[in-house]
N, C-alpha and C positions, 0 to 999 in steps of 0.2 A: 737455602735449600734448592737443589735441582729438581725441577718438576718435569714430568712427561705426561702425555695424554694418550689414551687408547680409545679409538673409535672403531666399532665394528659396523659394517654396512652390508646390506644385501644388494646394493646398487639401485634401489628403487626410489631413492630420495636424493638425487644429485644436487638439487638446488638447496635443500635444507642442509646437506652435508657441507657444501661450500660456505654457507652462512655460519655454521657452527665453527668451522676451521678459522674463519675470519674473526669470529668473536674470541677464539683462543689466542689468535695472533695479537689482538688488541689489549691483552691483559697487561696490567702494570708490572714493572719489575723485569727481571731477566726473562728472556723468551722461554716459552713452554714448548718442548720438543713434542711433535705429534706423529703418531703412527696410526694409519688407517688400515684395518684388516678387512679385505674383501672376503666375506664368508661364503665361499662357493661362487664368487663373481669377480670379474676383472675390475680393477680400480683405475679410473682415468680422470684427467682434468684436475689433478691436485696442484695446488700452488707450489712454487719452488721451496725446497727445504722440508716439505712434508713427505715422510717415508710411507711406503705401502707394503703390505704383504698380501699376496693373492693365494687363497686356499682353493684347491681343486674341488672341494665339497663343503657343504654347510656343516660346520662342527657344532652348531648351536651357540647360544650366548656365552656360557662359561668356557667352552672350548676355544671360541674365537678370541675372547679376552685373554685367555692364557697364552695364546700365540702372540698377542700384542705385548703381553708382559715380557716374554722372552726376547722380543725384538729390542728391548732395552738391556740386554744382558741377562745372565742367569738370575732368575727371580726378580728381574728389573733392576739389578744392582748398579746400572749406569746412572740411575737417578735416585733421589731420596724418597720421592713419593710419586704416585701415578694417579691422574684423574681418569675416571671411567665415565664416558659421556655418550648418551644415545645420539644416533646420527640425525634425529629430527629434533634435537634439543638446541638450545642457544643460551650462551652466557650473556645476560643483558647488562651486567655491570663489569667494569674493567678491573675491579679490585678483588675479584674472587680468588685468583691464584695467590695474590699477596696475603689474603686472609687465611688461605690454606697454609702457607709458609709460617705465618705468625702463630697459628693454632698448634702446629706440630712443634715449633721451636719453644713455645711456652709450656708445653706439657709433654715430657718425655714418655709418659705412659700412654698417650693418645696414639692409637694405631689406625683408626678409620674415622673419617668424617662423612656424614650423610648430608647432602645438600637439600634445601627446600625446593620442591618442584612446584612451579606456578604456571597456570594457563596464560599464554601470551595475550589473549584477548581480555580476560576478566581479572587476571592477577590472582585468582583464587587457587588455593591448595586443597586438593581432595583429602579427606580423612585417611584414606588408604595410603597416602604418600607421606604421612607422619609416622615414623617407625616406632610407635609406642601405643599402649592401650589407651592412655589418656590423650586423645588426639584432637580434642575440640579447639585447641588454640595452636595453630600451626606457627605462630610467631614466637612461641616460647622455645628457646634452645634448651637442650638437656642431654645428660647421659642417656644412652639407649642400649638396646640389646641386639639390634640388627641395623641394616642400612639399605638404601635404595640402589639397585644395581646400575642404573644408567645415569646416576648423578651423585658421584662420591669421589673421595680421594683416599688412597690407602698408602700407608707408609711401607716402603718395599722391605723393610726389616721384618714386617709381619709376614709377608709372603715367603721370605727366606726361612722364617722360623716354623710356620705352620702349614706351608704349601699354598697353592693357588686355589682357584675355584674348581669344584668337582666336574670334570669333563662329562661324565656319564649322565649328569642331570639334564643336559641339553637346554632346558628352559624351566624356570620356576624353582624357587627356594635355594638356589645356589648361594645367595647372599647370606641366608640364615646359617647354612652349613659353615661358611667361612667365618661368620661372626662368632658362632659358638666356639669354634676352634681358637680364634683369636682371644676371646674372653677367657677361655680355659688356660691359655698361656700367659694371662695377666695383663693383656692389653685392654684399653678402654675404647669406647665408640661414642662419638658425639653426633647429635643432630643439631645443625646450625641453620637457623632461619635466615641469617644474613648472607649466606652463600646460596645464590638462587640460580636455578636452571629453568628457563622457559621450556615448556613442553605442552603440546596440545592435549586437552582432556579427552582421553580415549578409554573405553572399557577394556580391561585385560582379556575379557572373554572373546575379543575380536580374533584372537589366535585360534585356529582350528583345533590345536592340540591342548588348549588351555585346561579343560576339566580333567582330562586323563593325566597330564603331567603334573598338575598341581597335586592330585591325589597320590600318584606314584611317588613323587619326590618328597611328599610329606612323610610317607612311610620310610623312605630311604634316609631322610635327615634324622629321624628318630632312631632307626636301627644303627646308624653310624655313630651317633653322638650322645645319646641319652643313657644313663644308668638303667640297667634292665628293668627294675621295678617301675620306672616312669614311662617306659615305652607304651604299654597298653593304656595308661592313663592319658597320656598326650594324644594318642590316636583315637581313643574313645571320645575325648572332648571334641576333636575335630569332626568325627562322624556326626555327633549330636549337633554341632554348629552348622554343618552342611545341610542336615535335614531341616533345621529350623529356618534356614534361608530359603527353603522351598524352591529349589531350582526346577527347571523343566525336566520332564521325564527323559528326553535324550541326554541332557546334561548330567542327570543323576546316574544314568546307565554308564556314561563315559567316566564319571567320577569313581564309581565303584569298580569299573574295569581297571582303572589306574590303581586303585587301592589294592586290588588283588595282585596286580602286576608288581607292586612294590614289595609284597611279601614273597613272591615266587621267583624274583630275579635278583642277581647279585647287586649289592649296593655299594661296593667298594670297601675299603678297610674300615673296621670298627675300632674307634678310639673313644670310649665313653668318657664324658667329662667328669671331673672330680665333683664330689658332693659340695665342696666349698664354692664351686662355680654355680651349682644349682642355687645355693643360698645367695650368691652374688646377683644372679639373674632375678631372684625373688625380691631382693632389696631394691633393685632397679625398677621394679614395678611389673615385671613380666616373668613369672616363674615358668619354667619350661614344661608346662602342661597345657599351654594355650598359645 
């Protein structure tokens, strides 16, 4: 299988970016082609053979990754699968690309693989980085219903069939949107603990737009993908969970502002999943109401 890698950068972590590219270059097997997308920033100092795309403005995470996909031909068709890697991540093992190839070759229904994210200092994996409800054992691989945005591999046939990431999301829940569309089309998603990306342990709330966009995009992903009866159930559960987590008052104001925005603004095309996909998600341990 031909593999490519898409890395988006804001230009703020040049040392980490170089280390990541070097770790990709050291992967076993055929070389992995790399495209670095400068999301509203120039890209300089790349090794020979690494391509770059410089965007005049920051298109957000899904928009930047979609540009990277198209750098490999329509829907990434020049390669069989694409790795999506955070620019401050690192592949500590040299066999990750080969494990990706073997996983896709062994299972024709497998469309997406989510890697295990581990802290480079402690080796620990946070619960939120295990994409399932039963997340107490990060070393257990399994079928899952979503994946981690900056540590994954996607078969390009999936992108050609169901489309790329939702540009308008900018940040948060774009992976769930793509995952649900892929599952609805019959593809499978695996979480693999043996495919590791080192990434420093950082709270997602470090992003200034976190609370607003998490809430807005939660509404959008429901409006775009869920059968109508499940939309209020899904969103009602997440309102309750948000209140139970007792965020600060400013965070709560931002969250409810984003929630309102999600209802008042266009969310893109609506393609509700089939009820058999709802049942499939339920059998996988995560019914689409949470």
